[in-house]
MDAnalysis code that builds the backbone (N, CA, C; Angstrom):
import MDAnalysis as mda
import numpy as np

u = mda.Universe.empty(462, n_residues=154, atom_resindex=np.repeat(np.arange(154), 3), trajectory=True)
u.add_TopologyAttr("name", ["N", "CA", "C"] * 154)
u.add_TopologyAttr("resid", np.arange(1, 155))
u.add_TopologyAttr("resname", ["MET", "LYS", "GLY", "PHE", "SER", "LYS", "ILE", "GLU", "ILE", "ILE", "ILE", "VAL", "ILE", "LEU", "VAL", "ILE", "VAL", "LEU", "LEU", "LEU", "ALA", "GLY", "ASP", "TYR", "PHE", "LEU", "ILE", "SER", "TYR", "LEU", "ASN", "LYS", "LYS", "THR", "GLN", "ASP", "ILE", "LYS", "VAL", "LEU", "SER", "GLU", "VAL", "SER", "GLN", "ILE", "ARG", "SER", "SER", "LEU", "GLU", "VAL", "TYR", "LEU", "ASN", "THR", "ASN", "ASN", "PHE", "TYR", "PRO", "GLU", "LYS", "GLN", "SER", "PRO", "GLU", "LEU", "LEU", "ASN", "ASP", "PRO", "TYR", "ASN", "SER", "THR", "GLU", "LYS", "LEU", "CYS", "LEU", "SER", "GLY", "PHE", "LYS", "ARG", "SER", "ASN", "ASP", "ASP", "CYS", "GLU", "LYS", "HIS", "ILE", "LEU", "LYS", "THR", "VAL", "PRO", "ASN", "ALA", "TYR", "LEU", "ASN", "LYS", "GLY", "ASN", "ALA", "TYR", "THR", "TYR", "GLN", "SER", "ILE", "ASN", "ASN", "ASN", "LYS", "ASN", "TYR", "LEU", "LEU", "GLU", "PHE", "ASN", "LEU", "LEU", "THR", "ASN", "PHE", "LYS", "ASP", "LEU", "GLY", "LEU", "LEU", "LYS", "GLY", "LYS", "ALA", "CYS", "ALA", "ASP", "ASN", "LEU", "GLN", "ILE", "THR", "SER", "GLN", "PRO", "CYS", "PHE"])
u.atoms.positions = np.array([
    [-13.657, 45.993, -31.328],
    [-14.161, 45.306, -30.162],
    [-13.082, 44.424, -29.576],
    [-12.942, 44.584, -28.325],
    [-11.926, 43.839, -27.604],
    [-12.615, 42.866, -26.657],
    [-12.085, 41.631, -26.467],
    [-12.654, 40.633, -25.563],
    [-12.227, 40.911, -24.125],
    [-12.656, 40.046, -23.262],
    [-12.282, 40.174, -21.850],
    [-10.838, 39.735, -21.654],
    [-10.156, 40.432, -20.748],
    [-8.781, 40.026, -20.441],
    [-8.804, 38.860, -19.453],
    [-7.684, 38.183, -19.346],
    [-7.591, 37.044, -18.424],
    [-7.848, 37.496, -16.985],
    [-7.370, 38.650, -16.621],
    [-7.558, 39.166, -15.258],
    [-9.039, 39.400, -14.993],
    [-9.760, 39.966, -15.947],
    [-11.192, 40.205, -15.766],
    [-11.957, 38.891, -15.585],
    [-11.602, 37.899, -16.369],
    [-12.256, 36.589, -16.262],
    [-11.955, 35.953, -14.910],
    [-10.712, 36.025, -14.470],
    [-10.329, 35.459, -13.166],
    [-11.077, 36.172, -12.045],
    [-11.204, 37.466, -12.113],
    [-11.909, 38.229, -11.077],
    [-13.379, 37.829, -11.034],
    [-14.015, 37.710, -12.199],
    [-15.419, 37.301, -12.249],
    [-15.579, 35.906, -11.665],
    [-14.688, 34.986, -12.014],
    [-14.751, 33.618, -11.469],
    [-14.571, 33.633, -9.958],
    [-13.624, 34.411, -9.446],
    [-13.401, 34.509, -8.000],
    [-14.635, 35.068, -7.284],
    [-15.272, 36.064, -7.860],
    [-16.476, 36.636, -7.251],
    [-17.580, 35.577, -7.199],
    [-17.747, 34.832, -8.273],
    [-18.764, 33.780, -8.303],
    [-18.452, 32.709, -7.266],
    [-17.191, 32.285, -7.167],
    [-16.795, 31.273, -6.179],
    [-17.056, 31.773, -4.766],
    [-16.719, 33.025, -4.488],
    [-16.959, 33.582, -3.151],
    [-18.454, 33.643, -2.837],
    [-19.268, 34.007, -3.788],
    [-20.717, 34.038, -3.568],
    [-21.262, 32.631, -3.315],
    [-20.801, 31.660, -4.084],
    [-21.252, 30.278, -3.885],
    [-20.795, 29.737, -2.530],
    [-19.562, 30.036, -2.128],
    [-19.064, 29.575, -0.826],
    [-19.871, 30.207, 0.300],
    [-20.173, 31.490, 0.179],
    [-20.986, 32.154, 1.192],
    [-22.370, 31.539, 1.286],
    [-22.973, 31.245, 0.135],
    [-24.281, 30.586, 0.128],
    [-24.202, 29.212, 0.778],
    [-23.152, 28.456, 0.487],
    [-23.010, 27.116, 1.060],
    [-22.964, 27.196, 2.590],
    [-22.146, 28.110, 3.113],
    [-22.023, 28.217, 4.563],
    [-23.308, 28.742, 5.203],
    [-23.983, 29.637, 4.533],
    [-25.252, 30.141, 5.051],
    [-26.301, 29.027, 5.073],
    [-26.408, 28.264, 4.004],
    [-27.378, 27.163, 3.946],
    [-27.039, 26.104, 4.986],
    [-25.760, 25.806, 5.143],
    [-25.342, 24.826, 6.154],
    [-25.725, 25.306, 7.557],
    [-25.469, 26.571, 7.845],
    [-25.823, 27.138, 9.149],
    [-27.336, 27.102, 9.366],
    [-28.096, 27.461, 8.349],
    [-29.553, 27.472, 8.484],
    [-30.097, 26.057, 8.678],
    [-29.499, 25.066, 8.035],
    [-29.914, 23.672, 8.248],
    [-29.650, 23.243, 9.691],
    [-28.496, 23.621, 10.236],
    [-28.179, 23.295, 11.628],
    [-29.136, 24.008, 12.583],
    [-29.436, 25.259, 12.295],
    [-30.345, 26.028, 13.150],
    [-31.741, 25.412, 13.118],
    [-32.179, 24.980, 11.939],
    [-33.480, 24.318, 11.810],
    [-33.514, 23.033, 12.624],
    [-32.433, 22.260, 12.557],
    [-32.355, 21.018, 13.340],
    [-32.412, 21.327, 14.828],
    [-31.696, 22.346, 15.264],
    [-31.701, 22.709, 16.684],
    [-33.080, 23.166, 17.152],
    [-33.789, 23.895, 16.313],
    [-35.141, 24.330, 16.678],
    [-36.035, 23.114, 16.862],
    [-35.902, 22.124, 15.989],
    [-36.682, 20.889, 16.116],
    [-36.290, 20.145, 17.394],
    [-34.987, 20.088, 17.687],
    [-34.526, 19.416, 18.906],
    [-35.108, 20.104, 20.138],
    [-35.073, 21.432, 20.194],
    [-35.637, 22.149, 21.341],
    [-37.140, 21.931, 21.451],
    [-37.810, 21.824, 20.317],
    [-39.241, 21.518, 20.326],
    [-39.486, 20.122, 20.891],
    [-38.662, 19.159, 20.490],
    [-38.806, 17.796, 21.008],
    [-38.490, 17.728, 22.494],
    [-37.488, 18.470, 22.936],
    [-37.160, 18.525, 24.364],
    [-38.352, 19.078, 25.139],
    [-38.985, 20.104, 24.609],
    [-40.170, 20.669, 25.253],
    [-41.299, 19.639, 25.327],
    [-41.475, 18.883, 24.254],
    [-42.512, 17.847, 24.229],
    [-42.213, 16.752, 25.260],
    [-40.962, 16.327, 25.350],
    [-40.575, 15.302, 26.328],
    [-40.773, 15.834, 27.746],
    [-40.339, 17.065, 27.994],
    [-40.483, 17.656, 29.326],
    [-41.956, 17.773, 29.719],
    [-42.806, 18.176, 28.787],
    [-44.244, 18.278, 29.079],
    [-44.819, 16.908, 29.417],
    [-44.401, 15.897, 28.690],
    [-44.874, 14.530, 28.956],
    [-44.401, 14.046, 30.318],
    [-43.186, 14.401, 30.683],
    [-42.683, 14.023, 32.007],
    [-43.484, 14.713, 33.116],
    [-43.947, 15.932, 32.861],
    [-44.762, 16.631, 33.855],
    [-46.134, 15.967, 33.994],
    [-46.703, 15.491, 32.889],
    [-47.965, 14.748, 32.960],
    [-47.757, 13.484, 33.787],
    [-46.644, 12.802, 33.548],
    [-46.331, 11.594, 34.314],
    [-46.210, 11.937, 35.804],
    [-45.504, 13.022, 36.108],
    [-45.342, 13.456, 37.507],
    [-46.702, 13.761, 38.145],
    [-47.550, 14.472, 37.439],
    [-48.865, 14.836, 37.991],
    [-49.734, 13.610, 38.252],
    [-49.514, 12.545, 37.495],
    [-50.286, 11.316, 37.666],
    [-49.715, 10.435, 38.776],
    [-48.393, 10.337, 38.860],
    [-47.731, 9.379, 39.748],
    [-47.020, 10.004, 40.955],
    [-46.880, 11.321, 40.972],
    [-46.155, 12.043, 42.032],
    [-44.651, 11.770, 42.028],
    [-44.130, 11.257, 40.941],
    [-42.691, 11.087, 40.741],
    [-42.448, 10.937, 39.246],
    [-41.173, 11.111, 38.861],
    [-40.803, 10.955, 37.449],
    [-40.475, 9.492, 37.171],
    [-40.502, 9.089, 35.891],
    [-40.169, 7.692, 35.569],
    [-38.779, 7.316, 36.092],
    [-38.681, 6.138, 36.670],
    [-37.438, 5.717, 37.307],
    [-36.436, 5.177, 36.291],
    [-35.288, 5.798, 36.247],
    [-34.113, 5.328, 35.519],
    [-32.918, 5.776, 36.346],
    [-32.343, 4.851, 37.092],
    [-31.290, 5.194, 38.048],
    [-29.962, 5.544, 37.402],
    [-29.764, 5.127, 36.160],
    [-28.552, 5.491, 35.433],
    [-28.957, 6.127, 34.110],
    [-28.076, 6.934, 33.521],
    [-28.431, 7.582, 32.251],
    [-28.745, 6.547, 31.170],
    [-29.884, 6.726, 30.498],
    [-30.285, 5.801, 29.440],
    [-30.786, 6.585, 28.239],
    [-30.457, 6.082, 27.061],
    [-30.922, 6.695, 25.825],
    [-32.428, 6.539, 25.695],
    [-33.087, 7.608, 25.297],
    [-34.508, 7.531, 24.998],
    [-34.680, 7.106, 23.544],
    [-35.833, 6.577, 23.242],
    [-36.158, 6.060, 21.918],
    [-35.211, 4.921, 21.536],
    [-34.897, 4.084, 22.519],
    [-33.982, 2.962, 22.334],
    [-34.691, 1.664, 22.718],
    [-34.883, 0.751, 21.763],
    [-35.594, -0.492, 22.083],
    [-34.856, -1.363, 23.097],
    [-33.540, -1.260, 23.173],
    [-32.773, -2.071, 24.123],
    [-32.968, -1.602, 25.559],
    [-33.221, -0.305, 25.731],
    [-33.445, 0.249, 27.067],
    [-34.930, 0.335, 27.414],
    [-35.786, -0.106, 26.520],
    [-37.243, -0.012, 26.718],
    [-37.674, 1.430, 26.954],
    [-37.216, 2.326, 26.116],
    [-37.542, 3.750, 26.288],
    [-38.100, 4.354, 24.999],
    [-38.916, 3.612, 24.278],
    [-39.448, 4.127, 23.013],
    [-40.738, 4.914, 23.188],
    [-41.458, 4.686, 24.286],
    [-42.690, 5.430, 24.548],
    [-42.843, 5.604, 26.050],
    [-43.703, 6.547, 26.435],
    [-43.952, 6.818, 27.851],
    [-45.415, 6.519, 28.156],
    [-45.619, 5.601, 29.085],
    [-46.968, 5.209, 29.528],
    [-47.144, 5.654, 30.980],
    [-48.349, 5.463, 31.504],
    [-48.594, 5.798, 32.907],
    [-47.690, 5.012, 33.852],
    [-47.248, 3.839, 33.422],
    [-46.375, 3.013, 34.260],
    [-44.893, 3.223, 33.969],
    [-44.548, 4.127, 33.087],
    [-43.149, 4.429, 32.801],
    [-42.797, 4.212, 31.343],
    [-41.496, 4.269, 31.053],
    [-41.022, 4.055, 29.692],
    [-41.181, 2.591, 29.304],
    [-41.490, 2.348, 28.029],
    [-41.675, 0.986, 27.527],
    [-41.203, 0.892, 26.087],
    [-41.059, -0.368, 25.625],
    [-40.789, -0.610, 24.214],
    [-42.039, -0.279, 23.402],
    [-41.844, -0.008, 22.140],
    [-42.980, 0.381, 21.297],
    [-44.027, -0.717, 21.171],
    [-43.625, -1.984, 21.225],
    [-44.597, -3.073, 21.065],
    [-45.141, -3.592, 22.403],
    [-44.708, -3.030, 23.540],
    [-45.238, -3.430, 24.847],
    [-46.630, -2.825, 25.054],
    [-47.433, -3.530, 25.848],
    [-48.757, -3.010, 26.192],
    [-48.624, -1.755, 27.048],
    [-49.571, -0.865, 26.846],
    [-49.557, 0.405, 27.564],
    [-50.988, 0.709, 27.974],
    [-51.233, 0.812, 29.290],
    [-52.594, 1.075, 29.760],
    [-53.081, 2.440, 29.283],
    [-52.200, 3.426, 29.263],
    [-52.528, 4.736, 28.715],
    [-51.229, 5.399, 28.278],
    [-51.237, 5.894, 27.043],
    [-50.053, 6.570, 26.508],
    [-49.997, 8.014, 27.005],
    [-48.821, 8.402, 27.444],
    [-48.554, 9.812, 27.692],
    [-47.819, 10.365, 26.473],
    [-46.904, 9.565, 25.950],
    [-46.127, 9.920, 24.764],
    [-46.012, 8.649, 23.924],
    [-46.772, 8.572, 22.832],
    [-46.834, 7.330, 22.049],
    [-45.482, 6.943, 21.484],
    [-44.704, 7.913, 21.088],
    [-43.338, 7.677, 20.617],
    [-42.473, 8.810, 21.136],
    [-41.370, 8.466, 21.771],
    [-40.439, 9.510, 22.194],
    [-39.881, 10.137, 20.914],
    [-40.062, 11.436, 20.730],
    [-39.653, 12.050, 19.463],
    [-38.139, 12.104, 19.321],
    [-37.696, 11.938, 18.106],
    [-36.292, 12.155, 17.774],
    [-36.160, 12.154, 16.262],
    [-36.489, 13.283, 15.645],
    [-36.464, 13.410, 14.192],
    [-35.059, 13.260, 13.622],
    [-34.038, 13.510, 14.422],
    [-32.666, 13.476, 13.920],
    [-31.855, 12.336, 14.526],
    [-32.532, 11.267, 14.929],
    [-31.846, 10.107, 15.493],
    [-30.812, 9.560, 14.519],
    [-31.167, 9.510, 13.235],
    [-30.230, 8.984, 12.241],
    [-29.098, 9.949, 11.916],
    [-29.140, 11.168, 12.450],
    [-28.052, 12.130, 12.268],
    [-27.229, 12.279, 13.541],
    [-27.379, 11.323, 14.450],
    [-26.549, 11.322, 15.644],
    [-27.145, 12.007, 16.856],
    [-28.347, 12.546, 16.732],
    [-28.958, 13.182, 17.901],
    [-29.458, 12.111, 18.872],
    [-29.263, 12.354, 20.134],
    [-29.735, 11.413, 21.156],
    [-30.197, 12.190, 22.377],
    [-31.244, 11.674, 23.011],
    [-31.716, 12.204, 24.285],
    [-31.392, 11.165, 25.344],
    [-30.722, 11.604, 26.403],
    [-30.362, 10.710, 27.491],
    [-31.079, 11.174, 28.746],
    [-31.754, 10.234, 29.416],
    [-32.611, 10.538, 30.567],
    [-32.132, 9.788, 31.800],
    [-32.245, 10.455, 32.951],
    [-32.005, 9.809, 34.245],
    [-32.877, 10.505, 35.290],
    [-33.519, 9.712, 36.139],
    [-34.245, 10.294, 37.266],
    [-33.256, 10.479, 38.419],
    [-33.474, 11.521, 39.212],
    [-32.587, 11.807, 40.350],
    [-33.429, 12.194, 41.556],
    [-32.787, 12.292, 42.709],
    [-33.452, 12.702, 43.959],
    [-34.701, 11.874, 44.241],
    [-34.532, 10.560, 44.257],
    [-35.658, 9.644, 44.506],
    [-36.810, 9.875, 43.527],
    [-36.465, 10.088, 42.274],
    [-37.425, 10.282, 41.179],
    [-38.244, 11.567, 41.319],
    [-37.744, 12.526, 42.084],
    [-38.432, 13.807, 42.235],
    [-37.944, 14.833, 41.211],
    [-36.909, 14.503, 40.471],
    [-36.377, 15.354, 39.420],
    [-35.770, 14.455, 38.362],
    [-35.341, 15.039, 37.274],
    [-34.733, 14.267, 36.194],
    [-33.688, 15.122, 35.496],
    [-32.856, 14.464, 34.723],
    [-31.903, 15.119, 33.839],
    [-32.157, 14.599, 32.437],
    [-32.170, 15.496, 31.470],
    [-32.380, 15.136, 30.079],
    [-31.293, 15.825, 29.257],
    [-30.384, 15.024, 28.730],
    [-29.256, 15.583, 27.977],
    [-29.512, 15.474, 26.481],
    [-29.101, 16.518, 25.759],
    [-29.250, 16.557, 24.303],
    [-28.144, 17.427, 23.733],
    [-28.063, 17.499, 22.409],
    [-26.972, 18.206, 21.757],
    [-27.508, 19.289, 20.832],
    [-26.876, 20.469, 20.877],
    [-27.204, 21.561, 19.968],
    [-26.035, 21.802, 19.021],
    [-26.336, 22.125, 17.777],
    [-25.305, 22.367, 16.768],
    [-24.956, 23.839, 16.631],
    [-25.806, 24.725, 17.168],
    [-25.591, 26.170, 17.070],
    [-25.885, 26.827, 18.418],
    [-25.541, 28.098, 18.514],
    [-25.812, 28.874, 19.727],
    [-27.208, 29.482, 19.682],
    [-27.815, 29.610, 20.849],
    [-29.066, 30.339, 21.027],
    [-28.809, 31.372, 22.115],
    [-28.209, 32.497, 21.715],
    [-27.807, 33.511, 22.687],
    [-28.992, 34.059, 23.470],
    [-30.150, 34.216, 22.808],
    [-31.313, 34.764, 23.504],
    [-31.825, 33.818, 24.579],
    [-31.531, 32.516, 24.459],
    [-31.913, 31.538, 25.480],
    [-30.751, 31.217, 26.425],
    [-29.586, 31.772, 26.142],
    [-28.416, 31.492, 26.962],
    [-27.860, 30.092, 26.729],
    [-28.112, 29.523, 25.551],
    [-27.644, 28.173, 25.244],
    [-26.544, 28.217, 24.194],
    [-25.478, 27.477, 24.458],
    [-24.352, 27.395, 23.535],
    [-24.353, 26.045, 22.850],
    [-23.714, 25.995, 21.681],
    [-23.689, 24.723, 20.968],
    [-22.914, 23.688, 21.775],
    [-23.304, 22.444, 21.594],
    [-22.712, 21.350, 22.354],
    [-23.780, 20.700, 23.225],
    [-23.340, 19.941, 24.202],
    [-24.281, 19.232, 25.078],
    [-25.007, 20.225, 25.979],
    [-26.307, 19.979, 26.132],
    [-27.144, 20.802, 27.008],
    [-27.919, 19.877, 27.935],
    [-28.373, 20.426, 29.055],
    [-29.053, 19.624, 30.065],
    [-30.355, 20.306, 30.475],
    [-31.440, 19.520, 30.442],
    [-32.740, 20.020, 30.896],
    [-33.139, 19.258, 32.147],
    [-33.792, 19.957, 33.073],
    [-34.432, 19.290, 34.203],
    [-35.845, 19.846, 34.303],
    [-36.505, 19.636, 35.412],
    [-37.898, 20.083, 35.497],
    [-38.027, 21.603, 35.609],
    [-36.926, 22.313, 35.830],
    [-37.002, 23.754, 35.992],
    [-36.370, 24.567, 34.868],
    [-35.308, 24.033, 34.244],
    [-34.539, 24.862, 33.323],
    [-33.755, 24.022, 32.319],
    [-33.169, 24.738, 31.353],
    [-32.235, 24.141, 30.395],
    [-30.941, 24.928, 30.514],
    [-29.823, 24.205, 30.640],
    [-28.520, 24.851, 30.768],
    [-27.552, 24.330, 29.702],
    [-26.537, 25.127, 29.424],
    [-25.527, 24.771, 28.430],
    [-24.379, 24.006, 29.060],
    [-24.687, 22.884, 29.622],
    [-23.641, 22.034, 30.177],
    [-24.119, 20.590, 30.106],
    [-23.198, 19.665, 30.005],
    [-23.618, 18.255, 29.978],
    [-24.271, 17.856, 31.306],
    [-25.206, 16.929, 31.247],
    [-25.839, 16.404, 32.453],
    [-24.945, 15.341, 33.103],
    [-24.270, 14.594, 32.275],
    [-23.549, 13.417, 32.779],
    [-22.069, 13.489, 32.450],
])
């Protein structure tokens, strides 16, 4: 009986390392894709809430310059019938009790600005992966009341 040669052991170790590296990159990619799916879901939720606001007020919430959503300093933590407010401010009726942002602590941010006399808006966000079927590339993306595009809003 003969043992394994050094070359055989090195080859087995290399195969194991390559399999582990492939798994690491696949898991990393899937985590990013999962985050992006959540971000697109949150963008859809924000856009739907903005449409409810529009249907009630005949204009979008006024923010003349780009402002971060879910930010207590900008008073954009929730959406009420009267516009964006801080979470502890009174709200006659909530449209969006909390502006969603599951990945705020991972650097995700939604930036909002009303345009055209509050008849439209821009909502900027970031994607970590491509969505070829939606025509979206990784990086900054911009949503308005009609579409989402793969370009920065601001």
